[in-house]
LUMLUMDREN-531714 format. One record per residue: x negated, y, z of N, C-alpha, C, CB in turn. Coordinates in steps of 0.05 Angstrom, whole numbers, plus 5000, padded with zeros to 4 digits. Glycine has a CB too. Example, Ala and Ser with C-alpha at 12.3 -4.5 7.8 and 13.67 -1.06 7.14 Angstrom:
473648865156475449105156473649345156477449115181474349555142472749795143474250015157471849885114
***
This chain:
399947415420399547195401400447295373401246945409398747265353399347355326401047145311396847415310402847235294404447065278402846945255406947205267403546695246402246585223402746765199403246305217400746785182400846965159403246915141398346935142404046665134406446625117408946725130406746325110409246685156411646785170411747085171411846665198409347205175409247495176409947615149406447585184408947505128409647605101412647575095408047455080413847345104416647305099418347515113417447025108417547575138419047775153418848055140418047795182416448115130416048375118417648405092413148425113418148175078419448185053422548185055418547965036423648135079426548135082427648425078427348035111429448455059430448735054431948835078432348735029431949105081433249225104436249165105432849535103437549145081440449095080441148825092441449115052439248635090439848365100439748355130437848165089438448545143438148535172439948745185435248585180441148925170442849135182445549015190443149375162446449105213449049005223451249145207449349055253453148985198455449095183457349235202456948875167458749445194460649585211463049415218461549845198464249465240466749325248469149495238466849285279470749365221472849515206475549395212472249505176477549565214480349485218482049625198481249555247483949485186485949605167488749545177485549485139490549735173493149725185494949515173494549995183495449525147497349355134496049205111499749515123497348995101496048815082495148945056497848585075496749125043495749245018493249425022497949415005493249565045490849735051488449555057491449925075488949345073486849155079485649035053487948925097487348975034486448855009484549044994488848784991485349294992483649484978480949524992485049754975481049535019478549565035476849315031479149615065478049075032476548825030475248805003478448595034476448914982475148914956472549074955477049014935472549294970470149464971467949334989470849744982468849195010466849085029466148795023467949095057467148685000466548414993463548354993467748344965462848135007460048065008458448195031458648124983459748385045458548515068459948445094458448825063462548495095464148455119467048425112463648685140468548265127471448235123472848405144472247945126474448605136475848775155478048615170477149015141478748715194480848585209483548705201480348635240485548535196488248615188489948625213489448435167491348845218493148865241495948755235493349155249497248845214500048765209500048565186501849005203500748315191500948115169503048195148501547835179502748105124504548185103507448115108503748055078507947905124510747825130512047985152510747545137510648165164511748335186511948625176509948315211513948755187514349035180512949215201517349105179511449415191510249605210512249785224508249785196514749785214516849955227517549845254519249965209517049585259517749465285515549275294520549315283513149385295510849215301509549295328508749225279508849095344507449145369504749015369509149045394502749155378500049045378499648815398497949265383498348605390497548395408495048465422497248125392494348335445491848395459489348375440491448205482489348185422487048165404486848405385487247905387489148525378489148765362488049005377492048825352488749025402487749255418484649225421489149265445483748975425480848935427479449005401480148645435480648935378479449005352479349305348481048875330481449445356481349735354479349865372484149855360479049755396477149865415474249835405477449735442473749625390471049585380470549675352470349295382472549805339472249875311470450105306475049935300468950095285467350325276468950495257464750225262470850375243472650525224475350385223471350545196477450545220480150445217481350565192481950515242482550395175483650485149486650465150482450305126487950685143490850715145492050815119491550915168494650765115496050885093496551185099498750735088497451235124498151505131501251545130496751715114502351685149505251735148506751585169506251665121509451595167511151505188511151205193513951595182510551045173510650755176508550655195510350615149506650815203504550725221504650865248501750765209507050955256507351095281506550915305510251185285506750655302506050475324503050485330506750185316501450605313498650625317497750895329497150585291499451085331498651355340497351345368501051545341498651235387497551235414495151045417499651155434495250805406492950625407490450755394493550365394490750895372488451015359487251235377489251135332489051385390488051605407486651495432490351775415487551275442486451175467484250965463488651055484484550795443482750575439480550625418484250325432481250775398479450815375478651105372480650705349478351245394477851535393475151595379477851645421473251405381470651445369470351325341468451325387472451185332472351055306472951265284474350825304471851215261472451385238475151305226470151375216476951495223479651435212479651525183481851585228480251335165480451385137483351345128478451205120484651555122487551545114487751565084489151765128489251375073489751385044491051645036491451145036492851745053494351995046492452235043496352055068490052225054488252455053486052415033487052505080486052185018483952134999484052334975484051844989481852434966481852604942483152464919479052704935484952604905486152484881488752334887484252304868489552294912491952154918494452314911492052064947496352184898498852314892500752284916500252194866501752504927503452504951506252594943502252694973508252434952511052494947512552534973512352274930514252724974515852774998517852545001517353044996518352475026520352275033523152375024520352205063524752195013527452265005529352225029528452094981531652345028533552325050536252245039533752585066537952135056540752085048541251805037541552275029539251675025539651405015541051384988541151255035541751614976543051614949541551824933546151664950540651744909538851924893540051974866536051804891538752164852539752254826539852024806538052484816541452064785541651854764539051794750543751934744537452004746534851964733532652054752534752114706530451904751528251984769527052244760526151754770526552414779525452684772522452674766525952864795521152454773518252444769517552344742516952264791515452454731514552364705512952104707512852584691513151944687511551694687508951744673513151464672507151864688504551964677502251784685504052254686502551524680500451344689497851384674501351064686497851544653495351594640493951844649495751614611495151994668494052254676493652284705495852474666493152064719492852074748489952064756494351844762489452004782486752014793484951794781486851994822486151604766484451394755483051484729486151154750483551724720482351814695480152024701484551934677477952014685475852214688476952494685473652164668476052674703476952944702479353004718477453024674480452794731482852844748482452764777485152684737479952764785479352674813480352874834476352634816480953114826481853314845484953334847480753584839486353174830489253184830490353094857490453014807491853254870492853194897495853134898492253424916497253154876500053084875501953294887500452834888500953524894502653724905503153684934505253734891504353884947505053854976502753924994506053574982503253895020501253955040499453715043502654025067496953745036495053525037493653505064492953555015494353685083493053675109494753545130492253955118497353495124499153375143500853165129500953585155501552945145503252735134506252785141502352465145506853015153509653075159511353085134509853345175513552935134515352925111514252765087515853205102512152625091510952475069512252195066507852435073512752115041513451835036510851675040514751795007510851485060508251355067507451125049508451265095509051045030508550795014506750854990511150675005504550994996502851104974501450884957500751284986501050644969499550444955501050324931498850214975503650384929505150264907504850424881508050254914503050604880502050734856499150654852502351054857498550494831495750404827493850634824495650234803494750864815493051104814492051184841494451334800493851154861493151214889491250994899495551224906491650754891489850534900487050584890490850264890486850694866484150764855482850984871484450854825484451194877483351414893482451314921485451634897484051134933483251034959480850854958485650874971480550704937478150534933475650714933478350384907475750934920473451114919472951234946473851334898475051314960474751434987473551235006477451534997474450985005473350775022470350735017474850505018469550724992466750684985465050924995466350654955466051164992464651395002464251395032466051654993466451325046466351325075464451105085469151275087464450875073462750655082459850705075463750385071459350815052456650875044455351075063456550985015456951265073455951465092455451335119457851695095457251145127456951015153454750805153459550885161454450675131452750435129450950445105454450175129448950625105447250665081445850415072445250875087445350225090443949975082445549815062443349805107448149845062449849695043451249875023451949525059450350125021451750315004451950224975450350585006449750114965449750024937451849804932447049914930452149624951454149414948456949524949453849194970457449714967460149834969460849974942460250034992458950124932459550284908459950094883457350484902458249884881458649694859461349554861456349494860462049474885464649344888466949534881465049254917466649784889468749984883469050024853468150254897466750044839466850084810468349854797464050104799467749604805469149374793472149374801467849114803472749454825475549454833477049664818475749504863475949894813477250104798477850004769475550364796475949864758476449754731478749554731473949614720478949384751481149194753483749334758480548994776483749544774486249694779487249844754485749894802485449944738486250074713487549874695483850204699486349634693487549424676490249334687485649174674490449314713493049244726495149464720492749214756494449714722496249934716497349914688494850204720495649864669496449834641498349594637494049804622497749374650499449144649502249194660498148904663502249324683504849384696506549584679504449514724505249774667506649964650508049824626504750184639506549634614507749484592510049304602505649314577509549174624511548984635514149124643510348834659513949364655516249494666517749674646515449654690516449734623517649924604520449834595515849944580520949574590523649494581525849544601523649204573525249564627527349604647527349884659527049404669525750064648525750334658528450464653523450504644529450604673532050744670534450574678532350824643534150314684536350154692536750174722535949854684539150254731539550314760539650064777542150474763538750094802538849874821538749994849536449674817539349834869539149904897536949744911541849864911535649874930533549744946534449734975530849884943533149564991533849545019533249805034532449315032530749895032530050165043528250305024528850135071527950565027526550725007523550695009527351025011522650464998519750404999518350424972519350125010519850484951518750434924518550694907520350234909518750924919518751174904516251204887519051404923513951124897511451154882511450964858509051094900512450724860512750544838514650654817513650264847516850764826518750884808517551124793521250984823516151294807514951524794512851454774513851714815511351244780509151164762510251044736507450954776512450894738513250744714516150814704513150454721517251034714519751124703522150954711519651144674522050824735524150654744526450824756523150454765528850704760531150874766532750754790533050894742531450734813532950654837535050864843531050624861537450764848539750944853540250994882542150844840538950854900539350894928538350664945542250944934538650684971537750474989540050395007535350565006540050135016542050035034541950175061541749735038539550205071539250335097537450575095538050135117538050775111536251015113534050965132537951265121534650825154532650745174532650445176533350875202530350315169530250015170530949895197527549925161530650055218531149955245534049975253529450105265535750095236538650125243540350025220539250425250542249845225543949745204545949965195545549495213546749965170548650165161551450115172548750175130552950335175555650305185557650235164556450565199560150205172562250115153562750315131564850075169562650575137563050785117560850765096563151055130558350725105556150705086556450465068553450705100557250235080557549995064559650035042558449765082561850165049563950215029562950405007566450345043561350605015560250794996558250654977558851015010556750464987554850314970556250144950552950144988558450014959559949854940561150024917562249704954562050264925563150444905560950534886564450684918558650584896556350674880555550454860553950754897555650204869554949984852556849974828555149714867559450024833561450014811561150264793564250004823560750494805560650744789558150744771560550984808555950654781553450664766552850404750551150714785554650214752554249954738551549834747554349984707551149834773548649734785548749424786548149844813546849294773546949004771544948864790546248934743543249014803541248884821541149024848538448884808541148864869540848964896538448814908543548924913536348954914533848824923533548824953531448964910533148584964532648554993529648534997534048305004528748515022525948495029525548265049524848755041523348115047522947885065522547965094520647725055521848215099521348295127523948365142519548545127526248355128528748435140530948235134529548715131532848215152535148035149536748105124536848035174537247915106538647975081541747965083537847785060542847895106545747855107547348105099546547775135546348345106547748585101547948635071546348825114545848555056545848585027548048405014543148515015548348165025550347985014553148105019550147705027553448225042556048355048556748575028556048465077554748735022555148955003555748844975552649135002554248644966554548544939557148384935552148364932558348284956560748124953562948274939561648034981564048154918566148284903565248484882567948414921562648504878561548684858559848524838559748914871559148634815557548484795554548474802557848614768553748594824550948614831549748344839550448824853547348284828545848054836543948124859544247934812543247934875541347984897538647864889542347864924536548014891533847924885532048044907532848004856529447984905527648064926525348234916526547824941524748444930522348604926520848614953522948894916518248614952516648604977514348814974515548324982514449034989512349234987509749165003513349494996509748945018507548895037505948645032508748885065506948455017505348215011505947975028502548275013508447935036509147695052508447445036512147705059507147255050506447005038503947005021508746905022502847235016500347245000497947235018500347514984495847115008493347085024491947355027491446885010491447435051490047695055487347695041489747765085486547925031483947945018484048104993482847675012481948124978481848294954483948224933479148274941484847974932486847904912489647964919486547614907490148044944492948094952494248324937493148134982492748544934494048784922494948734894492049014923493248634876494248584848496448374848491948494830496348174865498447974866501048104875497747744885500948284895503248424905504548584883502548604928502948734868504048914847505248754824501849094837503948534817505048364795507648234804503048144787507848154829510248034840512548234840509747914867511948484846514048694845515048724817512948964855513248734797514148754770515748514761511748784751514948274769516448034762519348044774515047784773519548144799522148154812523948354798521848234841522848584790524448794777525348694749522949054775523448594734524148504707525948254708521548434691525448074727527047834728530047894733526047654749530648104749533448164755534548374735533648274783533148594732534148804714534148724685532449054717532448544677532348454649534148224643529548384642535548114663537247884658539747974643538047754685
***
């Protein structure tokens, strides 16, 4: 039986992109999910594994998460120690999926993880927000270190907007190769996202400049990339391992460090119990405020990443600038 001519013409005129199945995508944590979602906007919404209010350091996959990984065409990760909970599931459930690690993206700045929980008075990294992967001619900048392995890497790479730009480009390239029918949309979205990230970077640089160099303590060493980007001066962390509370000797040492360095701000995180921070601050001039590297309470999606970064700047300026 032949189709009516109007219906036949309508079918022939449907573009290939409208009929192509979108890939099934999974992202590990909320900031990475946000950057991927910005590139896939209008095509597909990636699945988020770890909500912003949960820490990947102590996360267990639900059955729905394992099903999502088993059916994924691509999985997007930050890379490094904070996603150890995914190592075995990826090997067993997503062996055929394409893995896209932010740590391996061309142009990403990689910093070695610090140890000991107490750092130098001045940050050793330059605040070179004008010379990173977000600028033409710097797409090959790798930030030094071993770019083939995440061993010894500080995994919080997304807290440098220059790295977010590099990852945006890597996501668009990976998806365009996987899904040519939607390649144009991915690349257009990526171009717009890069422009927004450049504007965000400039805004953050202006906002944080007045508090650069003022010492503070953080709950755990999650902010080195932010410090390096904008010349901030974290003097140490409460805990070396977020899964283990500090001992009495460390607590006493932190109180002494607060007094010696005239540290006025001690930043907690919503993913962890704040009682230990109150114990440390008691009897010192330090105020307690909050920083969140993951986006607790923010709506997942393309808007989460810029909201997360602005909220970090607000938290730092609100306490250090008081």
